[in-house]
N, C-alpha and C positions, 0 to 999 in steps of 0.2 A: 550488451551490445558492443560496449568497447572493448571488451577482452574475449569475444569471440575468436575461435581458432578453427575457423573453416579452411577447408582445401578444395572442395568441389566448387565449381562455378556457380551453379546452382543454389548451394547452401550460402554462398556468400550473397547471392541475390536475394535470399529469403530473410536473411538476418535482421537486416534494418527495418523492413516492412513488420516483422513481426514483432521486434522489440518496440516500434512505435506504437503498434496497436496494444501491446501489453502495458505499455505505460500510459496511454491514453484511456484504458479500460479501468486502470487503478485510480487515475485523478478522477474521472467521473463518478467511479463508485464512492469514492473519498467524499466527493462534493454533495452528492445525492444522500448517502446512508451512512457514511462513517465519521463524519466532521460532528464532533459532540465539545462544544465550547467548556462546557464544565470539567469534562476531562483534561482537557488543555490547560486550564487554570490549576487544577489540582498537579500535574505534571509539572507547570513553574513553579509552584509552591516547593515541590520536592527538589528540582533542580535549580539552585538558587544561582548558579553561574549562567545560567542560561534564560535569564529575564528578559532580555532585549529582543528576543525573537518575536517576530511579528506574525509570520506566516507559517504555515506546516511545510516541511521539505518533503520530497518524494519519500525519502526513508521513513520519516512518520507516517506517512500514508501506507507504505508497505508494511510496517510493523503491525499497525491497526489491522489491516486487512489480514496478515497472518494469524492476529489473534483471533479475529471474529471466526475464521476457517476452523482454527483448533477448538475453539468453544463449541461451533456447530457439530463438531464430531462426537463431542462428550454429552451432547442433549439428549434426551429421551425420545425416540421417534416417535412421530405423531405430533409433536409439540412445535407448533409455527410460531417463530418470532422472525420480523423483518431484520 
């Protein structure tokens, strides 16, 4: 949203609502399905310089979502895993 280079008026008017929707959907997905405290502890153990972090950042949520999407592409068809 912050680096959009829109030139048409309608594009400018649509950018912020779309960005906020994408942000909200990502946070909701992470809250309901993506948050795994065990993985967070493992990540903190590997990243010794980041031990004071108490809450996941939006970037953490996006990285987790990307990994889940990529993993879903490589799974066998017909296997359902939430």
